[in-house]
C-alpha positions in Angstrom: 1.1 71.4 36.8 3.4 74.5 36.4 6.0 72.0 35.1 3.5 70.5 32.7 2.5 73.9 31.3 6.2 74.8 30.8 6.8 71.4 29.0 3.7 71.9 26.9 4.9 75.3 25.8 8.1 73.8 24.7 6.5 70.7 23.0 4.0 72.7 21.0 1.7 70.4 19.0 3.4 67.2 20.3 1.6 65.3 23.1 3.6 65.4 26.4 4.3 62.1 28.2 4.8 63.6 31.6 6.7 61.2 33.9 5.1 60.7 37.4 6.6 57.7 39.2 5.7 54.5 37.3 3.4 56.3 34.8 3.6 58.7 31.9 0.6 61.0 32.5 -1.1 63.2 29.9 -3.2 66.3 30.8 -5.7 68.7 29.3 -6.1 68.5 25.5 -3.3 65.9 25.3 -5.2 63.6 27.5 -8.4 63.9 25.5 -6.6 63.2 22.2 -4.6 60.3 23.6 -7.7 58.8 25.3 -9.5 58.7 22.0 -6.5 57.4 20.0 -5.5 54.7 22.5 -8.9 53.8 23.8 -7.8 54.3 27.5 -9.9 55.8 30.3 -10.1 59.5 30.7 -10.1 60.6 34.3 -9.8 64.0 36.1 -7.4 65.2 38.8 -7.4 68.6 40.5 -8.7 71.8 39.0 -7.4 74.5 36.7 -9.3 77.8 36.4 -12.2 76.2 38.3 -12.6 73.2 36.0 -11.4 69.6 36.5 -8.2 68.7 34.7 -8.6 65.8 32.1 -5.9 63.2 32.7 -4.9 59.7 31.4 -1.7 57.8 31.6 0.3 54.7 30.4 2.7 52.6 32.4 6.4 53.4 31.9 7.3 49.7 31.5 5.0 49.3 28.5 4.9 52.8 27.1 6.5 51.8 23.8 3.4 49.9 22.6 1.3 53.1 23.2 3.9 55.2 21.6 3.8 53.0 18.5 0.0 53.4 18.2 0.2 57.2 18.6 3.1 57.5 16.0 1.1 55.5 13.5 -1.8 57.8 14.0 0.3 60.7 13.1 1.0 62.2 16.5 4.4 63.4 17.8 5.2 62.7 21.4 7.5 64.7 23.8 9.0 62.6 26.6 9.2 64.7 29.8 11.3 62.7 32.1 12.2 63.0 35.8 15.8 64.1 35.9 16.5 63.6 39.6 15.7 61.1 42.3 13.5 61.8 45.3 16.6 61.7 47.5 18.2 64.4 45.4 15.1 66.5 45.5 15.0 66.1 49.3 18.6 67.1 49.6 17.9 70.5 47.9 14.7 70.8 49.9 12.5 70.9 46.8 8.8 70.0 46.9 8.8 68.6 43.3 11.3 66.6 41.2 13.0 68.3 38.3 11.5 67.3 34.9 12.7 68.1 31.4 11.8 67.1 27.9 14.6 64.7 26.9 13.4 64.0 23.3 10.4 64.3 20.9 9.4 61.0 19.3 8.5 61.5 15.6 7.9 59.0 12.8 11.2 59.9 11.1 13.4 60.0 14.2 12.1 57.0 16.3 14.7 54.3 17.0 12.7 51.9 19.3 12.0 48.5 17.7 8.3 48.7 18.6 8.0 51.9 16.5 9.7 50.6 13.4 9.0 48.3 10.5 11.9 45.9 10.4 11.5 45.5 6.6 11.3 49.2 5.7 13.7 52.1 6.2 12.4 55.1 8.3 13.5 57.9 6.0 13.3 61.5 7.2 13.1 63.6 4.0 14.0 67.3 3.9 13.0 69.3 0.8 14.2 72.8 -0.2 14.0 74.8 -3.4 16.2 72.9 -5.8 17.5 70.2 -3.5 16.7 67.3 -1.1 18.3 65.3 1.6 17.1 62.1 3.3 18.5 60.2 6.2 17.6 57.1 8.3 18.5 57.7 12.0 18.1 53.9 12.6 20.9 53.0 10.3 22.8 56.2 9.7 22.3 56.2 5.9 22.4 59.8 4.5 21.7 60.9 0.9 21.3 64.2 -1.0 20.1 65.1 -4.5 20.1 68.3 -6.5 17.1 69.3 -8.5 15.0 66.5 -7.2 11.4 66.3 -8.2 9.5 66.2 -4.9 6.6 64.0 -6.0 8.9 61.4 -7.6 11.2 61.4 -4.6 8.4 61.0 -2.1 6.9 58.1 -4.2 10.3 56.5 -4.3 11.3 56.7 -0.7 7.8 56.6 1.0 9.4 58.6 3.9 8.2 58.3 7.4 8.4 62.1 7.9 8.9 65.1 5.6 10.3 68.5 6.3 9.8 71.1 3.6 10.0 74.8 3.0 6.5 76.3 3.1 7.0 77.7 -0.4 7.0 74.2 -1.8 3.5 73.4 -0.7 4.1 69.8 0.1 1.0 68.3 1.6 1.5 66.7 5.1 5.1 68.1 5.5 6.4 69.8 8.6 7.3 73.4 7.8 11.0 74.1 8.2 13.7 76.5 7.2 17.4 75.7 6.6 19.7 76.9 9.4 22.1 79.7 9.0 25.6 78.6 8.1 24.2 75.3 6.8 27.6 74.1 5.6 29.3 74.7 8.9 26.5 73.1 11.0 26.5 70.1 8.7 30.3 69.7 8.8 30.2 69.9 12.7 27.5 67.3 12.8 29.7 65.0 10.7 32.7 65.6 12.9 34.7 67.5 10.3 36.0 71.1 9.8 34.4 71.3 6.3 32.5 69.3 3.7 35.3 69.1 1.2 36.3 65.6 2.2 32.8 64.2 1.6 32.4 65.2 -2.1 30.7 68.0 -4.1 27.3 69.3 -2.9 25.2 72.1 -4.3 24.0 74.8 -1.9 20.5 73.4 -2.1 21.7 69.9 -1.1 23.7 71.4 1.8 20.7 73.4 3.0 18.4 70.4 2.9 20.9 68.1 4.6 21.6 70.7 7.4 17.8 71.2 7.8 17.4 67.4 8.4 20.3 67.2 10.8 19.2 70.1 12.9 15.7 68.7 13.1 17.1 65.4 14.4 19.3 67.3 16.9 16.3 69.3 18.1 14.0 66.4 18.7 16.7 64.5 20.5 17.5 67.3 22.9 20.9 68.1 21.3 22.0 64.5 20.7 22.8 63.1 17.2 22.9 59.5 16.1 25.9 58.1 14.2 25.5 59.3 10.6 27.3 58.0 7.6 28.9 60.6 5.3 26.2 62.0 2.9 26.2 60.5 -0.6 25.2 62.9 -3.4 23.0 61.2 -5.9 23.0 62.4 -9.5 20.4 61.5 -12.1 22.8 59.2 -13.9 23.2 55.8 -12.3 19.6 55.4 -11.2 16.6 54.4 -13.3 14.1 57.3 -13.0 10.5 56.6 -12.2 7.9 59.2 -11.5 5.2 59.0 -8.9 2.5 57.9 -11.4 4.7 55.0 -12.6 5.3 53.8 -9.1 1.6 53.8 -8.3 0.8 52.0 -11.6 3.3 49.2 -11.0 2.7 48.5 -7.3 6.5 48.1 -6.7 6.6 48.3 -2.9 2.9 48.4 -2.0 -0.2 47.1 -3.7 -3.8 46.2 -3.2 -4.2 43.5 -0.5 -0.4 43.3 -0.2 0.1 42.2 -3.8 3.2 44.1 -4.6 6.4 43.3 -6.6 8.4 43.4 -3.3 6.1 40.9 -1.6 6.2 38.5 -4.6 10.0 38.4 -4.9 11.1 38.8 -1.2 13.0 35.7 -0.1 15.3 37.6 2.4 15.9 36.3 5.9 16.7 39.5 7.8 15.1 42.8 8.3 18.1 44.6 6.9 18.0 42.4 3.8 14.3 43.2 3.3 15.1 46.9 3.5 18.0 46.6 1.0 15.7 44.7 -1.4 13.1 47.3 -1.1 15.7 50.0 -1.8 17.0 48.2 -4.9 13.5 47.8 -6.3 12.6 51.4 -5.6 15.8 52.6 -7.2 17.0 50.3 -9.9 20.4 51.1 -11.5 21.3 52.7 -14.8 24.9 51.5 -14.7 25.7 48.5 -16.8 28.8 47.5 -14.9 27.1 47.6 -11.5 24.1 45.7 -12.7 26.3 43.0 -14.2 28.3 42.7 -11.0 25.0 41.9 -9.1 23.9 39.5 -11.8 27.3 37.7 -11.7 26.9 37.2 -7.9 23.4 35.9 -8.2 24.4 33.5 -11.0 27.3 32.2 -8.9 25.1 31.6 -5.8 22.4 30.0 -8.0 25.0 27.5 -9.3 26.7 26.9 -6.0 23.9 25.5 -3.9 26.0 24.4 -0.9 27.6 27.8 -0.5 24.2 29.5 -0.8 22.8 27.2 1.8 25.7 28.0 4.2 25.1 31.7 3.6 21.4 31.5 4.3 21.9 29.4 7.4 24.3 32.0 8.8 21.8 34.8 7.8 18.7 33.2 9.3 17.8 35.0 12.5 20.7 37.4 12.2 20.2 40.5 14.4 19.8 44.0 12.9 23.2 45.4 13.7 22.6 48.7 11.9 19.6 49.7 14.0 21.2 48.4 17.3 24.2 50.6 16.5 22.0 53.6 16.1 20.4 53.1 19.5 23.8 52.6 21.1 25.1 55.8 19.6 22.1 57.7 21.0 22.4 56.0 24.5 18.9 54.7 24.0 19.8 51.1 24.0 18.9 47.9 25.7 21.0 44.8 26.6 19.7 43.1 23.5 21.3 45.8 21.3 24.7 44.9 22.8 23.8 41.3 22.1 22.9 42.2 18.6 26.3 43.6 17.9 28.0 40.6 19.5 25.8 38.0 17.6 25.9 40.1 14.4 29.7 40.1 14.3 29.7 36.4 14.9 27.3 35.9 12.0 29.4 38.2 9.8 32.5 36.1 10.6 30.5 32.9 9.6 29.5 34.6 6.4 33.1 35.5 5.6 34.2 31.9 6.1 31.4 30.7 3.8 32.6 33.1 1.1 36.2 31.9 1.1 37.1 31.1 -2.5 34.0 32.8 -4.1 34.8 34.1 -7.5 32.6 37.1 -8.4 34.1 40.3 -7.2 30.9 41.3 -5.4 31.2 38.1 -3.2 35.0 38.0 -2.7 35.1 41.7 -1.9 32.7 41.3 0.9 35.0 39.1 3.0 37.2 41.9 4.3 34.2 44.0 5.5 32.5 41.0 7.1 35.6 40.2 9.1 35.6 43.7 10.7 36.2 44.5 14.4 37.3 41.0 15.5 38.7 42.3 18.8 35.5 44.1 19.6 33.5 41.0 18.7 35.7 38.8 20.9 35.5 41.3 23.8 31.7 41.4 23.6 31.5 37.6 23.4 33.6 37.4 26.6 31.8 40.3 28.4 28.1 39.7 27.8 26.0 37.1 29.5 24.6 34.3 27.4 21.0 35.3 28.5 20.5 39.0 28.5 17.9 40.8 30.6 15.2 43.0 29.1 16.5 46.2 30.7 19.9 47.5 31.7 18.4 48.3 35.2 17.6 44.6 35.7 21.3 43.7 36.0 23.0 40.6 34.7 24.3 42.1 31.5 28.0 41.3 32.1 29.0 37.7 32.1 30.5 36.1 35.3 34.3 36.1 35.2 34.6 39.3 33.0 35.2 41.8 35.8 36.5 40.6 39.2 35.3 43.5 41.2 31.8 43.1 39.8 31.9 39.4 40.6 32.8 40.1 44.2 30.0 42.6 44.6 27.6 40.2 43.0 28.7 37.4 45.4 28.2 39.8 48.3 24.8 40.9 47.1 23.6 37.4 46.1 25.2 35.4 49.0 24.4 37.6 52.0 23.3 34.6 54.0 26.7 32.9 53.4 28.6 36.1 54.3 26.6 36.4 57.5 27.2 32.7 58.4 31.0 33.2 57.8 31.0 36.4 60.0 29.0 34.5 62.7 31.6 31.7 62.8 34.5 34.2 62.9 32.9 36.2 65.8 31.9 33.0 67.7 35.6 31.9 67.6 37.0 35.3 68.4 34.7 36.0 71.3 34.6 32.5 72.6 30.7 32.2 72.5 29.5 29.2 70.6 25.8 30.3 71.0 26.5 33.6 69.2 23.9 34.4 66.5 23.9 37.3 64.1 20.4 38.9 63.7 19.1 41.8 61.8 17.5 44.8 63.6 15.3 47.2 61.5 16.9 50.3 63.0 20.3 49.0 64.1 21.2 46.7 61.2 23.1 43.5 61.8 24.0 42.7 65.4 25.6 39.8 67.2 23.3 38.3 69.9 24.7 36.3 72.8 23.2 34.8 76.0 23.1 37.0 79.1 26.0 35.2 80.9 28.3 35.4 77.9 27.2 39.0 77.3 28.1 40.0 80.9 31.5 38.4 80.5 32.1 40.4 77.3 31.1 43.6 79.0 33.7 43.0 81.7 36.6 41.9 79.5 37.0 41.1 75.9 38.8 37.9 74.9 42.4 38.2 73.7 41.5 37.4 70.1 38.6 39.9 70.1 40.8 42.9 69.0 40.9 45.3 66.1 37.9 45.0 63.8 36.6 42.1 65.9 36.5 44.1 69.3 32.9 43.9 70.7 30.9 47.1 71.0 27.8 46.9 73.2 24.5 48.0 71.6 21.5 46.6 73.4 20.7 44.6 76.6 17.6 42.4 77.0 16.3 40.2 79.7 18.0 37.1 78.5 20.5 38.3 75.9 22.9 41.1 75.0 23.5 42.5 71.5 26.9 43.6 70.3 28.5 44.8 67.1 32.1 45.4 65.9 33.9 47.2 63.1 34.0 44.1 61.0 30.2 43.4 61.4 29.4 47.1 60.8 31.5 47.1 57.6 29.8 43.9 56.5 26.4 45.5 57.2 27.4 48.5 55.2 28.7 46.4 52.4 25.6 44.2 52.2 23.3 47.2 52.2 25.4 48.9 49.5 26.3 45.8 47.5 23.3 45.9 45.2 23.8 49.5 44.4 27.6 49.1 44.0 27.1 46.1 41.7 24.7 48.0 39.6 27.1 51.0 39.5 30.0 48.8 38.6 28.0 47.1 35.8 27.1 50.4 34.4 30.8 51.2 34.1 31.3 47.9 32.3 28.4 48.7 29.9 29.8 52.1 29.3 33.2 50.5 28.5 31.5 48.1 26.0 29.6 51.0 24.4 32.9 52.9 23.9 34.4 49.9 22.2 31.5 49.5 19.9 31.4 53.2 18.9 35.1 53.2 18.3 34.5 50.5 15.7 31.2 52.0 14.5 32.2 52.4 10.8 33.5 48.8 10.4 30.5 47.4 12.2 28.2 49.5 9.9 30.1 48.3 6.9 29.7 44.6 8.0 26.0 45.2 8.5 25.6 46.6 5.0 27.5 43.7 3.5 25.2 41.3 5.4 22.1 43.0 4.0 23.6 42.9 0.5 24.5 39.2 0.8 21.0 38.5 2.1 19.5 40.1 -1.1 21.9 38.2 -3.4 21.3 34.9 -1.8 17.6 35.5 -1.7 17.6 36.4 -5.4 19.5 33.2 -6.2 17.0 31.2 -4.2 14.1 32.9 -6.0 15.7 32.3 -9.5 16.1 28.6 -8.6 12.6 27.9 -7.3 10.9 29.9 -10.0 13.0 28.8 -13.0 13.9 32.5 -13.7 16.5 33.5 -16.3 19.5 35.8 -16.2 18.8 38.9 -18.4 21.3 39.9 -21.1 21.9 43.6 -20.3 23.1 45.8 -23.1 23.5 49.5 -23.9 21.7 49.0 -27.2 17.9 49.9 -27.3 16.9 46.2 -27.2 14.0 44.6 -25.5 13.1 41.0 -26.2 11.4 38.8 -23.6 10.7 35.1 -24.3 7.8 33.4 -22.4 7.7 36.2 -19.8 5.4 36.0 -16.8 4.0 38.6 -14.4 5.8 37.8 -11.0 3.0 39.1 -8.8 0.1 37.4 -10.7 2.0 34.2 -11.0 2.7 34.2 -7.2 -1.0 34.9 -6.5 -2.1 32.0 -8.8 0.4 29.7 -7.1 -0.8 30.6 -3.6 -4.5 30.1 -4.7 -3.6 26.9 -6.5 -5.2 28.3 -9.6 -4.4 27.7 -13.2 -0.8 28.2 -14.5 0.1 31.6 -15.7 0.2 31.9 -19.5 3.6 33.2 -20.6 4.0 35.6 -23.5 6.7 37.1 -25.6 7.5 40.8 -26.1 9.9 42.2 -28.7 10.5 45.9 -28.9 13.9 45.7 -30.6 15.0 48.2 -33.2 12.7 48.1 -36.2 9.7 47.1 -34.1 10.1 49.3 -31.1 6.4 50.3 -30.8 3.7 47.7 -30.1 0.0 48.6 -30.5 -2.0 46.1 -28.5 -5.7 45.6 -29.0 -8.1 43.1 -27.4 -11.1 43.0 -25.0 -11.1 43.8 -21.4 -10.4 40.9 -19.1 -8.2 39.3 -21.7 -4.9 40.3 -19.9 -3.8 43.5 -21.6 -2.9 45.4 -18.4 -1.2 42.3 -17.0 1.0 42.0 -20.1 1.8 45.7 -20.1 2.8 45.8 -16.4 4.8 42.6 -16.6 7.1 44.0 -19.2 7.6 47.2 -17.3 8.4 45.1 -14.2 11.0 43.2 -16.3 13.0 46.4 -16.5 12.7 47.0 -12.7 13.9 43.5 -11.9 16.7 43.5 -14.5 18.1 46.8 -13.5 17.8 46.0 -9.9 20.3 43.1 -10.6 17.8 40.3 -10.4 16.8 37.4 -12.6 13.6 37.5 -14.6 10.5 35.3 -14.8 11.1 34.3 -18.4 12.8 31.7 -20.6 15.2 34.3 -22.1 15.5 38.0 -21.9 17.6 40.7 -23.6 17.1 44.2 -22.2 18.7 47.4 -23.3 19.3 49.8 -20.4 16.4 52.1 -19.8 17.1 55.6 -18.4 13.4 56.5 -17.6 10.4 54.2 -17.2 6.9 55.5 -17.7 3.8 53.4 -17.0 0.3 54.8 -17.2 -2.0 51.8 -16.7 -5.3 52.2 -15.0 -7.5 55.3 -14.4 -8.3 57.3 -11.4 -9.5 60.8 -10.6 -8.1 63.3 -8.2 -11.1 64.6 -6.3 -9.0 66.5 -3.7 -7.1 68.2 -6.4 -10.2 69.0 -8.4 -9.0 66.9 -11.4 -11.2 64.5 -13.4 -10.0 61.1 -14.6 -9.3 62.5 -18.1 -7.4 65.4 -16.7 -5.2 63.1 -14.6 -4.7 61.0 -17.7 -3.7 63.9 -19.9 -1.4 65.3 -17.2 0.5 62.0 -16.9 0.6 61.7 -20.7 2.0 65.2 -21.0 4.7 64.3 -18.5 5.7 61.3 -20.7 5.8 63.3 -23.9 7.9 66.1 -22.3 10.4 63.8 -20.5 10.8 60.6 -22.4 13.8 60.1 -24.6 15.2 57.4 -27.0 16.5 55.3 -24.1 13.1 55.3 -22.3 10.4 52.6 -22.0 6.8 53.9 -22.2 3.8 51.8 -21.3 0.4 53.4 -22.0 -3.0 51.9 -21.6 -6.1 53.3 -23.4 -5.0 56.9 -23.9 -8.0 59.1 -24.7 -10.7 56.8 -23.3 -11.9 59.5 -20.8 -13.4 61.9 -23.4 -15.6 61.8 -26.5 -14.8 59.1 -29.0 -13.5 61.3 -31.8 -11.5 63.5 -29.4 -10.0 60.4 -27.7 -9.1 58.9 -31.0 -7.5 62.1 -32.2 -5.4 62.4 -29.1 -4.4 58.7 -29.1 -3.3 59.1 -32.8 -1.2 62.2 -32.1 0.4 60.6 -29.0 1.2 57.4 -30.9 2.8 59.4 -33.8 4.8 61.5 -31.4 6.2 58.5 -29.6 7.1 56.9 -33.0 8.4 59.9 -34.9 9.8 62.4 -32.4 10.7 60.6 -29.1 11.6 57.3 -30.8 11.5 55.3 -27.6 10.4 51.7 -26.9 6.6 51.7 -26.3 3.8 49.4 -25.4 0.5 51.1 -26.3 -2.8 49.3 -25.6 -6.1 50.7 -27.0 -9.8 50.0 -27.7 -9.6 52.4 -30.7 -9.4 49.8 -33.5 -9.0 52.6 -36.0 -5.5 53.1 -34.8 -4.4 49.8 -36.3 -4.4 51.6 -39.7 -1.3 53.5 -38.5 0.8 50.4 -39.1 0.8 51.2 -42.8 2.3 54.7 -42.2 4.5 54.1 -39.1 7.3 51.7 -40.2 8.3 50.6 -36.6 4.8 50.0 -35.4 3.8 46.4 -34.9 0.3 45.1 -34.1 -0.5 42.6 -31.4 -3.8 41.3 -30.0 -5.0 39.4 -27.0 -6.3 36.0 -28.2 -10.0 35.2 -27.7 -12.1 32.2 -28.7 -15.8 31.9 -29.0 -17.3 28.5 -28.3 -21.0 27.6 -28.0 -22.0 31.2 -27.3 -19.3 31.7 -24.6 -16.1 33.7 -24.9 -12.9 32.1 -23.7 -10.0 34.5 -22.9 -6.8 32.7 -23.8 -4.5 35.4 -22.2 -2.1 34.9 -25.1 -0.6 37.7 -27.1 -0.2 37.1 -30.9 0.6 39.4 -33.9 -2.4 41.1 -35.6 -5.4 43.2 -34.5 -8.4 42.2 -32.4 -11.6 41.6 -34.3 -13.9 43.2 -31.7 -14.0 44.2 -28.0 -16.4 41.7 -26.6 -17.7 44.4 -24.2 -21.2 42.9 -23.9 -19.7 39.6 -22.8 -17.5 41.3 -20.2 -20.7 43.1 -18.9 -22.3 39.6 -18.5 -19.3 38.4 -16.5 -19.7 41.5 -14.2 -23.3 40.5 -13.5 -25.3 43.0 -15.6 -29.0 41.9 -15.6 -30.1 39.7 -18.5 -32.7 42.2 -19.9 -30.0 44.9 -20.2 -27.6 42.4 -21.8 -30.2 41.3 -24.3 -31.0 44.9 -25.3 -27.3 45.8 -25.6 -26.7 42.7 -27.9 -29.7 43.8 -30.0 -28.4 47.4 -30.4 -24.9 46.1 -31.1 -26.1 43.8 -33.9 -28.0 46.6 -35.5 -25.1 49.0 -35.3 -22.7 46.4 -36.8 -25.2 45.7 -39.6 -25.5 49.4 -40.5 -21.7 49.8 -40.4 -21.3 46.8 -42.7 -23.8 48.4 -45.2 -21.8 51.6 -45.2 -24.3 53.7 -43.3 -23.7 55.7 -40.2 -24.2 53.1 -37.5 -25.5 55.5 -34.9 -28.0 57.4 -37.0 -31.0 55.1 -36.9 -30.8 53.8 -33.4 -29.7 57.0 -31.8 -31.0 60.1 -33.8 -29.2 62.4 -31.4 -26.0 61.3 -33.0 -27.2 61.3 -36.7 -25.2 63.6 -38.9 -27.1 66.1 -41.0 -27.3 65.2 -44.7 -24.7 66.7 -46.9 -26.3 69.4 -49.1 -24.9 70.0 -52.6 -23.4 73.4 -53.1 -25.7 76.2 -54.5 -25.0 76.9 -58.3 -24.3 80.5 -57.5 -21.8 79.6 -54.9 -20.1 77.2 -57.2 -19.9 79.8 -60.0 -18.6 82.4 -57.5 -15.9 80.0 -56.4 -14.6 79.7 -60.0 -14.1 83.5 -60.5 -10.6 85.0 -60.5 -11.4 88.5 -59.3 -7.9 89.9 -59.9 -8.1 89.2 -63.7 -11.6 90.3 -64.5 -12.1 93.5 -66.6 -14.9 95.8 -65.7 -17.0 94.4 -68.5 -16.4 90.8 -67.5 -17.1 91.6 -63.9 -20.5 93.1 -64.9 -21.4 89.9 -66.9 -20.4 87.7 -63.9 -22.7 89.6 -61.6 -25.6 89.1 -64.0 -24.9 85.4 -64.2 -24.7 85.1 -60.4 -28.0 87.0 -60.0 -29.7 84.7 -62.4 -28.4 81.6 -60.6 -29.5 83.0 -57.3 -33.0 83.5 -58.7 -33.0 79.9 -59.8 -32.6 80.7 -63.5 -30.0 79.4 -65.9 -26.9 81.4 -66.3 -26.8 83.9 -69.1 
C-alpha cells in the first residue's frame, strides 16, 4: 500500500492500474470510481486508518477492454507495472516487488487498437495565445498554425484531448504551460539541432508544439513515438469554416449518424477513412491541388479495371501507420509486425496496379508505394504465417529464419525424441539394453538400470563409457540403480533451459526486426500515406460511378452554378429507406445574380436546398465529384452556414442572441470570395425588429461584402428589395393545393412564395383540430382586413391596434410655419396673438 500511495501521488487525478500478479488492482477512491464506471464488484482488503480499503481489479490479459471504457468516460489511467520478477526480488532479499508507473493512458496519447476509432484520427491539440499545434501519436502526423481561432480549430479537428493555457479558458481542456526553451526541446524531440530545417514557425507555434511533445513524453514515462516533421499551416490553401458552420452542415457527425462523411464514405481501410474525414474537414483553397485530385478521380472513374485492382489490393489492408507508432514506442504485438509485412506487400501490389497511370497524382505514388523492399522481403521471410496474440506466446519467427532458434525450438518441442536418442546412446555405451531414462523431481533426468547391470557399472565402466558418457552413480534401490553422466546432465540442463533460451533468442530476433522497421520508418510512413490517399481517390471514383455524380469545373472567378443538384445525405437516406426519389434543383449565384432570396413554407425543403449547395463547395474543394448533372464552382475562401436555431443555455445566451452572434461573425469576416448561407435571419425577435435586421443584413451582403449568398426568409416584405438591389434574385419553393390539401413539390423556381402555409404545417405536426380551425378562422379574418387596407391585427387583437393618427393642432401648424430669425418685434407680437387665438379655438386674427 505504501507503493500504491506513492504511485497515486505521482498519477494525480488519473486512476492507478496497480499490477499485482495477473490483475491490475485499484484501491480507495480509484476503486470506487472504476467500480461505478465499469460495473464491476467493489470489495475490501485490509485496513487503512482503521477503515477497510475499497478495492476492485481487472485481469491483465483483458485489461484493454476496461481501459477503453474508462477512456471513453473521460478518465485518465496510470499503468503501475511490476518492474522485476519474484526471483529478482528474492535475490535482493526484498519483501515486495518493485513497481513503477510506466505510462499514463489518455485519450490523445493512447495507441492500443481497442482504445482507438480506426476511421478517426486521435488528435492531441495544444493551444497557446496566438498559436496551436496538433499531433496524432498513432500515425506521427504533426501540424501547427499561427493565430488559430480555437473554436473553429476544435470544431475542425474534433480532438481526442486538448491542452491549453489557462488564460484561454477552453472548456474541458487540460491546463498546461509551454516548457522553457521550447525551440530546443522541440528540436531535440525531432532529432535535430535546430528547427531551421523544418520551415518557419512563429514563437506561438513553437510553444504549442513543444507543449504537446512534452505532454506526450511525460505520459509515456520519457518515451516518444515516431513523429513526422511539423507542418506549418497558413490560412491560405485551406477553406475556412467556423464552428457554427461545421455544426450546421453535419460534415463529420450528424443526428442518427446522418453526416456527409457517412454518406460519401466508400473507403476500404481505416487509414483511408481517416484521410477522407480530414479532406472533408479541411477542403482546399488551392486550384492546382484540387484539380490534381479531380484528375485522379476522373481517371479512375474511366478506368474501371485499374480501379478494381486497386480496391482489391486495398480491401483488408492493415493500418501500417498505427502499427508503426506502436512499434516505435515498444508497445507492439506480433500483429503489428505482421501489419508492416502485409502492408508493404499490399503497397507493392498497388504500385504494380498503377503502372502506366497518367495523372500525376497516380503516377507519382508508385515510387512511395515501392518503399523499403528489403525490409518487406526480410519480414516476409522472418515472420510466421500465423502470428500469436502476444509476443510472450512465442512462434513469431518463422521456421528456417534463425538456425539457433530452430535448434532451441526442436530441443524444447521434441524433448521426448532427445531423451530417446540419449537413451539409445547410453544403452550402447554402457552395454545395458534394459537402460531407461526417467525423470526425478529433485534429481532431474537419470539413467535407470537393473541391479545386476548397476553392480557391474559400479565395479568397472565399459571401454566406450568414457568422457561425457562416463557413468556417475546417483541412487541405489532394491532392484535398480540410477546413474547420470555429463552428457545426460547437459541434456537435462538444456531441456530445462530450452524454453527460456528459445524465448530469449526469439526476443533478439524480434528486436532485430524492430530495428529494421524503424530504420525504414519514413519510407514506410510515406507508403502508408499514399495507400490512404489512393483509397480515398478510388472510393471517390466508385461513389461518382454508382451515384452518377459529375466533375465540377473549378475556377478562380466568383461563379457558382449547379444544375440538378442533390443533397448527398438526404438522397442516401431516401435510398436506404427505399423512399421517393430526391427532387434535384438548380442554383445559380454567378456574377449579376450572386444573391438569392428564397421564400416558401416550412417543410417545403428550404433548409435542404441551402445546405446542399453549401455541401457542394465542401465536396468540390475536397477534390470530389458532385451529386449534380453539371457544376461550375468558383473557389470559396470562407464558407458560412447559419441554418437552424438553437440556444446556449450553459452560456446564458438565447436563441436570438446565438443567431445574432453568428450573423455578426459572418458580417465581420466574409469577403467577396466567400459563400454565405443564411436561414431566417431575425425570426427570434419581434416581427418589425426581425424584418429590420434581415433587411439591413441583406443590404450589407449585397452592397458592402458583395459575396455569393443564399438567404431564406419568411419575411415576404423582403422581396420588394429586388427592385433596389440589382444582383438580388428571387426564388421560391413550389407548393400546390389540391382538394384542400397542400402538396410540397420540393422544387425551386424563380419568383416569390404566395404565402407560408403555416396552418397546414401545424396540421401535419398533429396540432388538435379545434386549434387548427380557430387558427384558420383568425388567418382568414386577418387576410381579409389586410386586403381591405386596414390594419390586420387591430380588430382581432386589440392589444396590437395602433392608436388613430390625430391631425396636428392649428396652433402647432401655424407655429411650424414661423421663421423666427426673420421676424421683426412687431411681427413677432402679431404672431403671438394669432397663436393665442388658435390655442383658444378661435380663428386667427
